[in-house]
C-alpha positions in Angstrom: 115.8 132.5 92.1 116.4 135.5 91.2 115.2 138.6 93.6 113.7 141.1 92.1 115.0 144.7 93.2 112.9 147.5 94.2 112.5 150.0 91.5 111.2 153.9 91.5 110.6 156.2 88.8 109.3 160.5 89.5 108.3 162.7 86.6 107.1 166.2 87.3 105.6 167.2 84.3 103.1 170.2 82.3 99.8 168.4 80.8 99.6 169.0 76.8 98.0 167.2 74.1 101.8 166.9 73.0 102.8 166.1 76.0 100.4 162.9 76.8 102.4 161.0 74.0 105.7 161.8 75.4 105.1 160.8 79.0 103.7 157.7 77.8 106.4 156.7 75.3 108.7 157.6 78.6 106.3 155.1 80.9 106.5 152.7 78.4 110.6 152.6 78.2 110.4 152.3 82.5 108.1 149.4 82.5 110.2 147.2 79.8 113.3 148.4 81.6 112.2 147.0 84.7 111.1 143.1 82.6 107.7 145.0 83.0 106.5 144.3 79.1 102.8 143.3 79.7 102.0 146.2 82.4 103.1 148.1 79.3 99.5 148.4 77.9 97.2 148.9 80.9 99.7 150.9 82.3 100.4 153.8 79.7 96.4 153.6 78.9 95.3 154.8 82.3 98.0 157.4 82.4 96.7 158.4 79.0 93.0 158.8 80.1 94.1 160.6 83.4 96.3 162.8 82.2 93.5 163.6 79.2 91.7 164.4 82.2 94.2 166.9 82.9 94.7 168.3 80.1 90.9 169.3 79.4 89.4 170.1 82.6 92.1 171.0 85.1 93.3 174.7 85.3 97.1 173.7 86.3 98.1 171.7 84.3 101.5 170.9 86.6 101.1 167.1 87.1 103.8 164.7 89.1 103.7 160.9 88.0 105.4 158.5 89.8 105.9 154.2 89.6 107.3 151.7 92.3 107.9 148.2 91.4 108.8 145.8 94.8 109.5 142.9 92.8 105.7 141.7 93.5 103.5 144.9 93.0 103.3 147.8 90.9 101.9 151.1 92.1 101.1 153.7 89.0 100.5 157.2 90.8 99.0 160.6 88.7 98.6 163.5 91.0 97.7 167.0 90.2 97.6 170.0 92.3 94.0 171.2 90.9 91.0 171.2 94.0 88.3 171.9 91.3 89.6 168.1 90.4 88.8 166.1 93.3 85.4 164.4 93.6 85.5 165.5 97.9 85.2 168.7 97.5 82.0 170.4 98.6 
């Protein structure tokens, strides 16, 4: 039985309309490299939606993107620094 090697990827980016497509291609390349071809479409679609929302609504466009693969589960996180976008703010 082949054991999976845990993988991690981190990217800091300033979101612009041009960078959204670039980030999607970068994420897709890492997923393919990790042999997770079936996850490329849903991960990239979700990342695109979130990055477009940050581009459209955030005042601070600096964003961090992380992906963790532990051999069984993939976690993809996109975080921004704009406190105005947080739903839990009063």
